[in-house]
A tleap script that builds the chain and sets N, CA, C and O, in Angstrom:
source leaprc.protein.ff14SB
mol = sequence {
  NMET ALA THR ILE ASN GLU LEU GLY GLU MET
  ALA ILE LYS ASP VAL ILE GLU LYS TYR PRO
  LYS ILE GLY GLU VAL LEU ASP LYS HIE GLU
  ILE GLY CYS THR THR CYS LYS ILE GLY ILE
  CYS LYS PHE LYS ASP VAL VAL LYS ILE HIE
  TYR LEU PRO LYS GLU GLN GLU GLU ILE ILE
  PHE ASN GLU ILE ALA LYS ILE LEU LYS GLN
  THR GLY CGLY
}
set mol.1.N position { 27.759 18.410 -3.523 }
set mol.1.CA position { 27.076 17.629 -4.541 }
set mol.1.C position { 25.645 18.139 -4.680 }
set mol.1.O position { 24.947 18.335 -3.686 }
set mol.2.N position { 25.226 18.347 -5.898 }
set mol.2.CA position { 23.851 18.756 -6.161 }
set mol.2.C position { 22.913 17.587 -5.913 }
set mol.2.O position { 23.288 16.426 -6.077 }
set mol.3.N position { 21.699 17.908 -5.520 }
set mol.3.CA position { 20.675 16.884 -5.355 }
set mol.3.C position { 19.564 17.153 -6.353 }
set mol.3.O position { 19.487 18.224 -6.954 }
set mol.4.N position { 18.713 16.163 -6.515 }
set mol.4.CA position { 17.579 16.323 -7.407 }
set mol.4.C position { 16.736 17.523 -6.968 }
set mol.4.O position { 16.283 18.305 -7.804 }
set mol.5.N position { 16.529 17.664 -5.669 }
set mol.5.CA position { 15.728 18.793 -5.176 }
set mol.5.C position { 16.380 20.131 -5.484 }
set mol.5.O position { 15.686 21.096 -5.806 }
set mol.6.N position { 17.690 20.205 -5.390 }
set mol.6.CA position { 18.392 21.456 -5.682 }
set mol.6.C position { 18.283 21.829 -7.162 }
set mol.6.O position { 18.277 23.011 -7.509 }
set mol.7.N position { 18.200 20.839 -8.015 }
set mol.7.CA position { 18.064 21.097 -9.449 }
set mol.7.C position { 16.621 21.380 -9.843 }
set mol.7.O position { 16.354 21.850 -10.949 }
set mol.8.N position { 15.696 21.094 -8.942 }
set mol.8.CA position { 14.267 21.150 -9.235 }
set mol.8.C position { 13.762 22.405 -9.895 }
set mol.8.O position { 12.915 22.327 -10.785 }
set mol.9.N position { 14.247 23.550 -9.496 }
set mol.9.CA position { 13.757 24.816 -10.043 }
set mol.9.C position { 14.459 25.227 -11.335 }
set mol.9.O position { 14.072 26.211 -11.964 }
set mol.10.N position { 15.480 24.485 -11.730 }
set mol.10.CA position { 16.209 24.824 -12.962 }
set mol.10.C position { 15.436 24.357 -14.192 }
set mol.10.O position { 14.708 23.365 -14.142 }
set mol.11.N position { 15.602 25.078 -15.288 }
set mol.11.CA position { 15.035 24.642 -16.568 }
set mol.11.C position { 15.751 23.369 -16.999 }
set mol.11.O position { 16.963 23.233 -16.828 }
set mol.12.N position { 14.993 22.449 -17.554 }
set mol.12.CA position { 15.574 21.155 -17.934 }
set mol.12.C position { 16.715 21.330 -18.929 }
set mol.12.O position { 17.680 20.567 -18.897 }
set mol.13.N position { 16.621 22.311 -19.801 }
set mol.13.CA position { 17.693 22.572 -20.774 }
set mol.13.C position { 19.007 22.867 -20.048 }
set mol.13.O position { 20.071 22.402 -20.458 }
set mol.14.N position { 18.921 23.646 -18.964 }
set mol.14.CA position { 20.118 23.985 -18.189 }
set mol.14.C position { 20.664 22.781 -17.434 }
set mol.14.O position { 21.877 22.607 -17.317 }
set mol.15.N position { 19.758 21.949 -16.921 }
set mol.15.CA position { 20.182 20.743 -16.209 }
set mol.15.C position { 20.924 19.806 -17.157 }
set mol.15.O position { 21.986 19.282 -16.819 }
set mol.16.N position { 20.360 19.599 -18.342 }
set mol.16.CA position { 20.990 18.704 -19.320 }
set mol.16.C position { 22.321 19.265 -19.803 }
set mol.16.O position { 23.264 18.513 -20.048 }
set mol.17.N position { 22.396 20.582 -19.938 }
set mol.17.CA position { 23.660 21.195 -20.347 }
set mol.17.C position { 24.741 20.942 -19.294 }
set mol.17.O position { 25.890 20.650 -19.627 }
set mol.18.N position { 24.364 21.055 -18.037 }
set mol.18.CA position { 25.317 20.859 -16.951 }
set mol.18.C position { 25.612 19.376 -16.707 }
set mol.18.O position { 26.735 19.013 -16.357 }
set mol.19.N position { 24.601 18.525 -16.893 }
set mol.19.CA position { 24.725 17.083 -16.651 }
set mol.19.C position { 24.169 16.317 -17.853 }
set mol.19.O position { 23.036 15.840 -17.795 }
set mol.20.N position { 24.927 16.188 -18.928 }
set mol.20.CA position { 24.429 15.528 -20.144 }
set mol.20.C position { 23.920 14.096 -19.913 }
set mol.20.O position { 23.025 13.636 -20.621 }
set mol.21.N position { 24.476 13.410 -18.948 }
set mol.21.CA position { 24.028 12.038 -18.697 }
set mol.21.C position { 22.584 11.998 -18.196 }
set mol.21.O position { 21.905 10.985 -18.363 }
set mol.22.N position { 22.112 13.070 -17.593 }
set mol.22.CA position { 20.703 13.130 -17.203 }
set mol.22.C position { 19.831 13.108 -18.455 }
set mol.22.O position { 18.778 12.472 -18.468 }
set mol.23.N position { 20.262 13.794 -19.493 }
set mol.23.CA position { 19.553 13.749 -20.768 }
set mol.23.C position { 19.500 12.335 -21.325 }
set mol.23.O position { 18.487 11.921 -21.889 }
set mol.24.N position { 20.595 11.592 -21.166 }
set mol.24.CA position { 20.625 10.207 -21.634 }
set mol.24.C position { 19.612 9.354 -20.874 }
set mol.24.O position { 18.951 8.500 -21.465 }
set mol.25.N position { 19.489 9.583 -19.575 }
set mol.25.CA position { 18.502 8.836 -18.778 }
set mol.25.C position { 17.095 9.164 -19.270 }
set mol.25.O position { 16.277 8.264 -19.458 }
set mol.26.N position { 16.813 10.436 -19.475 }
set mol.26.CA position { 15.488 10.825 -19.942 }
set mol.26.C position { 15.198 10.236 -21.320 }
set mol.26.O position { 14.087 9.769 -21.570 }
set mol.27.N position { 16.177 10.253 -22.207 }
set mol.27.CA position { 16.007 9.641 -23.532 }
set mol.27.C position { 15.698 8.152 -23.412 }
set mol.27.O position { 14.813 7.633 -24.092 }
set mol.28.N position { 16.430 7.482 -22.549 }
set mol.28.CA position { 16.249 6.041 -22.356 }
set mol.28.C position { 14.818 5.716 -21.927 }
set mol.28.O position { 14.282 4.660 -22.261 }
set mol.29.N position { 14.217 6.629 -21.191 }
set mol.29.CA position { 12.853 6.413 -20.706 }
set mol.29.C position { 11.816 7.136 -21.572 }
set mol.29.O position { 10.679 7.352 -21.154 }
set mol.30.N position { 12.233 7.501 -22.782 }
set mol.30.CA position { 11.377 8.107 -23.800 }
set mol.30.C position { 10.746 9.418 -23.357 }
set mol.30.O position { 9.591 9.705 -23.670 }
set mol.31.N position { 11.527 10.214 -22.618 }
set mol.31.CA position { 11.125 11.571 -22.268 }
set mol.31.C position { 11.985 12.484 -23.136 }
set mol.31.O position { 13.199 12.563 -22.949 }
set mol.32.N position { 11.356 13.170 -24.080 }
set mol.32.CA position { 12.072 13.855 -25.149 }
set mol.32.C position { 12.648 15.221 -24.830 }
set mol.32.O position { 12.616 16.110 -25.680 }
set mol.33.N position { 13.160 15.408 -23.657 }
set mol.33.CA position { 13.695 16.729 -23.283 }
set mol.33.C position { 14.930 17.118 -24.085 }
set mol.33.O position { 15.150 18.303 -24.335 }
set mol.34.N position { 15.724 16.161 -24.486 }
set mol.34.CA position { 16.962 16.506 -25.194 }
set mol.34.C position { 16.687 17.035 -26.599 }
set mol.34.O position { 17.518 17.742 -27.169 }
set mol.35.N position { 15.546 16.702 -27.150 }
set mol.35.CA position { 15.227 17.179 -28.496 }
set mol.35.C position { 14.245 18.345 -28.485 }
set mol.35.O position { 13.920 18.897 -29.535 }
set mol.36.N position { 13.778 18.714 -27.310 }
set mol.36.CA position { 12.845 19.833 -27.183 }
set mol.36.C position { 13.571 21.134 -27.498 }
set mol.36.O position { 14.665 21.376 -26.987 }
set mol.37.N position { 12.981 21.951 -28.317 }
set mol.37.CA position { 13.599 23.218 -28.717 }
set mol.37.C position { 13.401 24.316 -27.671 }
set mol.37.O position { 14.118 25.316 -27.681 }
set mol.38.N position { 12.441 24.136 -26.777 }
set mol.38.CA position { 12.146 25.166 -25.783 }
set mol.38.C position { 12.927 24.913 -24.504 }
set mol.38.O position { 13.730 25.755 -24.100 }
set mol.39.N position { 12.713 23.782 -23.861 }
set mol.39.CA position { 13.501 23.375 -22.699 }
set mol.39.C position { 13.341 24.212 -21.449 }
set mol.39.O position { 14.259 24.290 -20.633 }
set mol.40.N position { 12.176 24.848 -21.286 }
set mol.40.CA position { 11.995 25.700 -20.106 }
set mol.40.C position { 11.233 25.008 -18.975 }
set mol.40.O position { 11.055 25.598 -17.909 }
set mol.41.N position { 10.785 23.780 -19.184 }
set mol.41.CA position { 10.117 23.049 -18.101 }
set mol.41.C position { 11.073 22.956 -16.923 }
set mol.41.O position { 12.276 22.766 -17.105 }
set mol.42.N position { 10.550 23.087 -15.740 }
set mol.42.CA position { 11.393 22.917 -14.569 }
set mol.42.C position { 11.740 21.449 -14.416 }
set mol.42.O position { 10.918 20.568 -14.670 }
set mol.43.N position { 12.958 21.204 -14.003 }
set mol.43.CA position { 13.432 19.841 -13.835 }
set mol.43.C position { 12.484 19.032 -12.955 }
set mol.43.O position { 12.210 17.869 -13.250 }
set mol.44.N position { 11.985 19.629 -11.885 }
set mol.44.CA position { 11.118 18.904 -10.954 }
set mol.44.C position { 9.804 18.468 -11.599 }
set mol.44.O position { 9.148 17.557 -11.094 }
set mol.45.N position { 9.408 19.100 -12.704 }
set mol.45.CA position { 8.142 18.787 -13.355 }
set mol.45.C position { 8.268 17.839 -14.537 }
set mol.45.O position { 7.268 17.297 -15.006 }
set mol.46.N position { 9.460 17.641 -15.012 }
set mol.46.CA position { 9.663 16.911 -16.266 }
set mol.46.C position { 9.086 15.500 -16.222 }
set mol.46.O position { 8.362 15.106 -17.136 }
set mol.47.N position { 9.384 14.754 -15.205 }
set mol.47.CA position { 8.879 13.383 -15.131 }
set mol.47.C position { 7.383 13.392 -14.851 }
set mol.47.O position { 6.630 12.619 -15.443 }
set mol.48.N position { 6.958 14.262 -13.955 }
set mol.48.CA position { 5.548 14.316 -13.550 }
set mol.48.C position { 4.623 14.597 -14.737 }
set mol.48.O position { 3.555 13.992 -14.830 }
set mol.49.N position { 5.004 15.491 -15.636 }
set mol.49.CA position { 4.106 15.875 -16.724 }
set mol.49.C position { 3.966 14.790 -17.798 }
set mol.49.O position { 3.128 14.904 -18.692 }
set mol.50.N position { 4.775 13.754 -17.708 }
set mol.50.CA position { 4.670 12.663 -18.674 }
set mol.50.C position { 3.835 11.505 -18.141 }
set mol.50.O position { 3.701 10.478 -18.806 }
set mol.51.N position { 3.278 11.664 -16.952 }
set mol.51.CA position { 2.345 10.699 -16.370 }
set mol.51.C position { 2.868 9.266 -16.411 }
set mol.51.O position { 2.189 8.351 -16.877 }
set mol.52.N position { 4.075 9.098 -15.920 }
set mol.52.CA position { 4.671 7.769 -15.855 }
set mol.52.C position { 4.218 7.052 -14.592 }
set mol.52.O position { 3.865 7.689 -13.600 }
set mol.53.N position { 4.232 5.727 -14.631 }
set mol.53.CA position { 3.921 4.984 -13.403 }
set mol.53.C position { 4.930 5.341 -12.310 }
set mol.53.O position { 6.095 5.616 -12.596 }
set mol.54.N position { 4.474 5.334 -11.067 }
set mol.54.CA position { 5.336 5.682 -9.928 }
set mol.54.C position { 6.622 4.866 -9.924 }
set mol.54.O position { 7.687 5.390 -9.598 }
set mol.55.N position { 6.533 3.592 -10.282 }
set mol.55.CA position { 7.711 2.733 -10.290 }
set mol.55.C position { 8.756 3.235 -11.279 }
set mol.55.O position { 9.953 3.232 -10.992 }
set mol.56.N position { 8.286 3.666 -12.448 }
set mol.56.CA position { 9.213 4.173 -13.461 }
set mol.56.C position { 9.804 5.515 -13.026 }
set mol.56.O position { 10.984 5.778 -13.260 }
set mol.57.N position { 8.993 6.358 -12.398 }
set mol.57.CA position { 9.510 7.625 -11.869 }
set mol.57.C position { 10.633 7.358 -10.871 }
set mol.57.O position { 11.667 8.025 -10.892 }
set mol.58.N position { 10.419 6.385 -10.009 }
set mol.58.CA position { 11.422 6.057 -8.998 }
set mol.58.C position { 12.716 5.572 -9.647 }
set mol.58.O position { 13.806 5.941 -9.208 }
set mol.59.N position { 12.603 4.760 -10.672 }
set mol.59.CA position { 13.782 4.275 -11.391 }
set mol.59.C position { 14.550 5.444 -11.993 }
set mol.59.O position { 15.774 5.514 -11.881 }
set mol.60.N position { 13.831 6.361 -12.630 }
set mol.60.CA position { 14.467 7.521 -13.255 }
set mol.60.C position { 15.181 8.360 -12.211 }
set mol.60.O position { 16.338 8.735 -12.399 }
set mol.61.N position { 14.503 8.656 -11.115 }
set mol.61.CA position { 15.120 9.485 -10.083 }
set mol.61.C position { 16.318 8.796 -9.444 }
set mol.61.O position { 17.295 9.457 -9.090 }
set mol.62.N position { 16.256 7.482 -9.293 }
set mol.62.CA position { 17.412 6.762 -8.751 }
set mol.62.C position { 18.598 6.829 -9.712 }
set mol.62.O position { 19.739 6.994 -9.281 }
set mol.63.N position { 18.333 6.703 -10.999 }
set mol.63.CA position { 19.404 6.790 -11.991 }
set mol.63.C position { 20.020 8.192 -11.993 }
set mol.63.O position { 21.237 8.338 -12.098 }
set mol.64.N position { 19.189 9.206 -11.880 }
set mol.64.CA position { 19.692 10.580 -11.854 }
set mol.64.C position { 20.487 10.844 -10.583 }
set mol.64.O position { 21.533 11.492 -10.628 }
set mol.65.N position { 20.004 10.352 -9.461 }
set mol.65.CA position { 20.733 10.516 -8.199 }
set mol.65.C position { 22.101 9.865 -8.282 }
set mol.65.O position { 23.077 10.399 -7.756 }
set mol.66.N position { 22.179 8.725 -8.935 }
set mol.66.CA position { 23.462 8.023 -9.110 }
set mol.66.C position { 24.405 8.875 -9.957 }
set mol.66.O position { 25.594 8.965 -9.653 }
set mol.67.N position { 23.893 9.493 -11.004 }
set mol.67.CA position { 24.725 10.365 -11.849 }
set mol.67.C position { 25.265 11.525 -11.028 }
set mol.67.O position { 26.451 11.848 -11.096 }
set mol.68.N position { 24.389 12.146 -10.255 }
set mol.68.CA position { 24.807 13.289 -9.448 }
set mol.68.C position { 25.874 12.880 -8.429 }
set mol.68.O position { 26.814 13.631 -8.166 }
set mol.69.N position { 25.719 11.701 -7.870 }
set mol.69.CA position { 26.709 11.214 -6.899 }
set mol.69.C position { 28.050 10.958 -7.583 }
set mol.69.O position { 29.103 11.297 -7.044 }
set mol.70.N position { 28.005 10.356 -8.776 }
set mol.70.CA position { 29.231 10.041 -9.513 }
set mol.70.C position { 29.970 11.295 -9.964 }
set mol.70.O position { 31.200 11.330 -9.971 }
set mol.71.N position { 29.221 12.314 -10.338 }
set mol.71.CA position { 29.859 13.524 -10.859 }
set mol.71.C position { 30.229 14.496 -9.752 }
set mol.71.O position { 30.913 15.492 -9.984 }
set mol.72.N position { 29.774 14.198 -8.562 }
set mol.72.CA position { 30.031 15.109 -7.469 }
set mol.72.C position { 29.187 16.368 -7.533 }
set mol.72.O position { 29.405 17.329 -6.795 }
set mol.73.N position { 28.190 16.334 -8.462 }
set mol.73.CA position { 27.236 17.425 -8.597 }
set mol.73.C position { 27.867 18.717 -8.513 }
set mol.73.O position { 27.191 19.741 -8.609 }
savepdb mol mol.pdb
quit
């Protein structure tokens, strides 16, 4: 199973392609990675660069971890 840390160095476009539900989580939290035409930000930086409150970051990462667990990464 993949972990958030293992995906960290991947471009967000590649992460969303492999795990579309991660894109849905980001959309839900108004992080526009799914509509970005470039998509080269590293997955590990995506939440950080949007300057979200720590609590919201934790919620996002927990939701993503749940997706990875469900899909068997």
